N, C-alpha and C positions, 0 to 999 in steps of 0.2 A: 504494500500500500504506500509506504513512504518512498520506495524506489520509483513508483509511477509518478508521484508528485514531483520528485526530484528531476526526472526526465522531462516532464512538462515544463517545469521552471527553466531548465537549461535551454529547451527549444525556444521558449518565449524570449529568453535573454538573447539568444543568437539572432532571432528575427528582429528584435528591437535594435540590436547593434547594426545589423545590415540596413535597416531603415534609416538609422541615424547617419551612417556613412553616406548613403545615397543622398539624403537631404542636405547634408553639409557640402557634399561635392556639387550638387545642383546649385546651391546658394553661392558657392565660391565661383563657379563658372559664370553665373549671371552677374557677378559684381566685378570680376577682373577684366582688364582690358585685353582685347585680342592681340595675339603676337604679331609682330611686324612681318611682312612678307620677306622671303629670302632675297638677298641683295645680289647674289652671284647670278649672272646671266650668261648664256652661251650664244655666240654670234652664229646665226644660221644663214646659209646661202642657198639659193635655188638652182638646181641642176637644169640647164637650158634644154637638155635632151628629153628628160622624162618628167620634170617638174617637182621632183622630190626635194624636200628641205633637208640639208645635211649640215653637220658641224664643220665650220670652216677649217679647223685644224686637221680633220680627218678626210677632207675632200681631195680628190685628184684634180690637178689644174692643167689648163692649156692656155697659153698666151696666143691671142690672135688679133692682129691689127692694133696692138697696144692695149687690148682689153684682156684681163684675166678671167677665164670662165672656170667654174668649179663643177665637178662631176662626182656622182655617187659611186660610179664603178668604171672599170676599163671599157666595158661594153658601151656605156653611154658616151664616153669620150671618143671612142672609135666611131660610133654612129654619128656623132656631131661632126667629126672631121670628114667623114664620107659625105655627109649632107652638104657641107661647105664646098667640097670638091665638085659634087654634082651640080650645085647651084652655079658654080663658076664655069662649068662645062669642060672640066679637065678630065 
């Protein structure tokens, strides 16, 4: 009989503790300022062949008529070069 009441008491205490933690966390979240957004950004460039945005530091490059073009892969760079040659009629 005493053991049953002791178990019920412990269960109620655990539930009260969980409710208290939830409510204090909720109140703390409602009163604190939101964190500042991250300040580090990555410069992305667009591949002229396929339109994919890629990290400038990881891109393959091709300099054409004084303009540097950035590509996501060797296939895109080759396709771009062949397209330029076909446009010139070479």
